[in-house]
N, C-alpha and C positions, 0 to 999 in steps of 0.2 A: 891705899894710894900713897905714893911717895910725895914728900915735900917738894916744893919747887915754885916756879913762877907760872901763873895762870892768867888767862885773859877772861875777864868777867863780862857777861852780856846780859841783857834784859829781854825777857819776853813778857810784855805787860809789866806787872809789878814784881814778877818772880825773877830771881837772879841765879844765873848758872855760870859755870866756869869750865874751861878746858885748858890743858897744858899749852903753854906758849910754844913749846917745841913742835906742835902740830900746825901752827898757824904760819902760812907762807906770807900772806898779806891780807889787809883789810881794805875793801873797796866800798865806795858809795854805791847805793842800790842802783841797779839798772835793770830794765825789763829783759827777761830772757827770751830766746828764740824758743817758741813752743814746740814740743815734740808730740805729733799726733798720737792719740791713744796711750800717752804715757800715764803712769800711775799718779795719783793725787799728790803725793809728796814730791814728785819730780816736777819742778817748775819749768824746766827746759835747760837750754845750754846758753852759756855766756862765753865770750871770747876773753881769755886771760892770757895776755902776752902771746897771741898767735895760736893758742890751743883751745879747742872746744872743751869746756868744763861743765859737768852737770851741776845744776843749782837745785839744792834741796830745801824744801820748806820745813824748817825746824818746828814750827808750830804744828803743822800737820803730823809730823813724826811723833810729837808728844801728845797729840790728841787735844790741842788747844784750839780755841776759836780763831778763825782767820782774821786778819786785819789788813788794812790798806797801807802799803809802804808810804813813808813820809820822809822828810829831810834827815831824820836821825837813823833810818833803816840802813843797815850795813850788810855786806856779804863778806863772810870770813872764808878766805880761800885756804883750804887745808890740805895737807899731805899726811894721811893716816895709814900707819902700817897695818895691813890686814892680810892674814894668811901668806906671809912672806913677800908681799909686794906693797908698793905705795899707792894708795887710792887717793887721787886728786879730785877734789870737789869743792863747791861753794855752799856754805850754810847761811841762810838768811836769818838775821837777828833784828829785833826791833831797835836795839841800840847796843853799842859797845861801850862799856863803862870805863874800865881801867885794866892795867896789868898790875897784879898783886902777888906777893909771895905768901905762901902758907907753909907753916912748919908741920912736921909729922904730928906733933901734939895737938894742933888745931883741927886736924882732919879726923872726923869720926866716921865710922862705918855707915853704910846705908841703913836707915832705920827699918826695923821690922814692926809691922803693925798687926800681925796675926791673921791677915787675910791675903789672898792672892792679888797682886798688882804688878804692873810692869816696872819693876825696880832694877832689872838686870843691867840697865844702862847707867845706873848711879854708882860711881866709884866711892863716893863719900859725901859728907856734908861738913860745912864749916859754919859755926855760930858767929854772928856779928851782932853789934848793938841793935841794928835795925832789922834783924831777921836771920835768914839762913842763905847760904850759897850752896847750890847743888853742883857737885863735881861730876862731869860726864865721864863715863868710860866710852870714849868715842868709837873704838872698834866694835864694841857691843851695841852701841846706839845705831851704828850704821849697818850692822849685819846680824842683828838680834833674831829672835825667834820668828819674826815676820819676814826675815830675809829681805831687808830693805834694799840692799844693793847686792848684785851678784858678785860673788867672790871667787869665781872660777876663772 
């Protein structure tokens, strides 16, 4: 993963980050319009500046326990390049922490633990005094082996 500016966000006590370049805007949480028989990770649609935008439950995508949105819950509206086109969507995070710069020297590769696990969405990790920040590979997170979103 290249050095640069990242938006850090929290899911429970865990901290994740994604490149600022993918983030169009950050919104306060609002309930989506439910899509009948949609998959568990697809919370529904929200209106973002006149466009219907799919809202993805990041907790469900990562296999984390669900939580009830509160005053700190945010929607990160993203434009992610996938297969030659821009995929616009909203990801729900428990809270957004900050924008931070990471140097190439700070970014370590995804850890190998010797057993199979879904780490293909991890672009790297950064050590901090209070723990680690996991850097998302957003195109892989959104279109990984489970084919979260159609890319055709």
